[in-house]
C-alpha positions as CSV (number, residue, x, y, z in Angstrom):
1,M,158.5,44.8,-53.6
2,K,156.5,44.6,-49.9
3,L,153.4,47.1,-49.5
4,I,154.1,48.8,-45.9
5,A,151.3,50.7,-43.7
6,T,151.6,54.2,-43.9
7,R,148.8,54.4,-40.6
8,P,146.3,51.2,-38.4
9,V,144.7,49.2,-41.4
10,L,142.2,46.4,-39.8
11,Y,141.9,44.2,-42.7
12,M,140.6,40.3,-41.8
13,G,140.1,40.8,-38.3
14,R,143.4,41.9,-37.8
15,T,145.3,45.3,-37.3
16,Y,148.3,46.3,-38.6
17,H,149.9,49.0,-37.7
18,Q,152.0,51.6,-39.2
19,G,155.5,50.3,-40.3
20,D,153.7,46.6,-40.8
21,V,154.2,44.8,-44.1
22,L,150.1,44.2,-45.1
23,P,149.4,41.0,-47.1
24,A,149.0,41.8,-50.9
25,Y,147.6,38.4,-52.4
26,D,143.9,41.0,-52.2
27,K,145.0,43.0,-56.0
28,A,142.1,45.2,-54.9
29,M,142.9,46.2,-51.7
30,V,146.3,46.6,-53.1
31,A,145.0,49.2,-55.1
32,A,142.5,50.5,-52.4
33,W,144.8,51.1,-49.7
34,L,147.4,52.9,-52.2
35,R,145.0,54.8,-53.2
36,A,144.0,56.1,-49.8
37,G,147.4,56.5,-49.2
38,S,146.8,54.0,-46.7
39,A,149.8,52.3,-48.2
40,I,153.0,52.2,-49.7
41,E,155.7,50.3,-52.1
42,R,158.8,49.3,-51.1
43,T,162.3,47.1,-51.7
44,A,164.0,45.0,-50.1
45,S,166.6,47.7,-49.5
46,V,165.6,50.6,-48.0
47,L,162.1,48.5,-45.4
48,N,165.5,48.2,-43.0
49,E,164.4,52.0,-42.4
50,V,159.8,51.8,-42.2
51,P,159.7,53.8,-38.4
52,Q,157.7,51.2,-37.3
53,S,153.9,52.5,-34.9
54,D,156.1,54.1,-32.1
55,E,158.5,55.1,-34.0
56,N,158.6,58.4,-35.5
57,Y,160.1,59.2,-39.9
58,D,163.6,60.1,-40.0
59,T,165.5,62.5,-42.8
60,N,167.0,58.9,-44.0
61,Y,163.9,57.6,-45.0
62,L,161.5,60.0,-46.4
63,E,164.1,61.3,-48.1
64,Q,164.4,58.0,-49.6
65,C,160.1,58.3,-50.4
66,T,158.9,60.1,-53.2
67,K,156.3,62.5,-54.2
68,D,153.3,61.3,-53.4
69,E,154.6,58.8,-50.8
70,L,155.6,61.5,-48.9
71,E,151.4,63.4,-49.4
72,A,150.6,60.1,-47.9
73,I,152.4,60.0,-45.3
74,A,151.5,63.5,-44.6
75,K,147.8,63.3,-45.0
76,T,148.3,60.8,-42.5
77,L,149.7,62.9,-39.8
78,G,146.8,65.6,-40.3
79,I,149.9,67.4,-42.1
80,A,147.7,70.3,-45.0
81,V,150.6,69.8,-47.8
82,P,149.9,73.4,-49.3
83,K,149.2,73.1,-53.5
84,G,152.6,72.3,-55.1
85,A,154.2,71.2,-52.5
86,T,157.6,70.4,-53.9
87,K,159.5,66.7,-52.5
88,A,161.7,69.2,-50.5
89,Q,159.5,71.1,-49.0
90,L,157.3,68.0,-47.9
91,V,159.9,66.5,-45.8
92,E,160.7,70.2,-44.0
93,L,156.8,70.0,-43.0
94,I,156.9,66.1,-41.5
95,E,160.3,67.1,-40.0
96,K,158.7,69.6,-38.9
97,N,155.1,67.9,-36.9
98,Q,157.1,65.7,-35.7
99,K,159.2,68.1,-33.6
100,N,156.0,70.1,-32.4
101,T,154.7,66.7,-31.3
102,K,157.5,65.8,-29.4
103,G,157.3,69.5,-27.6
104,E,160.3,70.3,-29.6
105,G,159.1,72.9,-31.9
106,G,159.1,76.5,-30.4
107,A,155.5,78.6,-29.0
């Protein structure tokens, strides 16, 4: 398991960006990052699909995330998550937000 930053994290004088692997030796910090939604745990099999800080989340990556991970991503992106939202609805909200951010959304 690897710990992946979902937003910028400053730790021990270094800034880790979205998609960077965070150090996992400090168990108290790991717990705090997970609780705050600043990081998610990932297995090695899906690490290839973790978006870097200058990329968008792709559908395949989002569909592999848990509901909690999707909620953390939505929170990071500033998306208001409706109470009781399903995993599919969260994926849709994140994708819609990314299209709007790129200027592809209709107004």
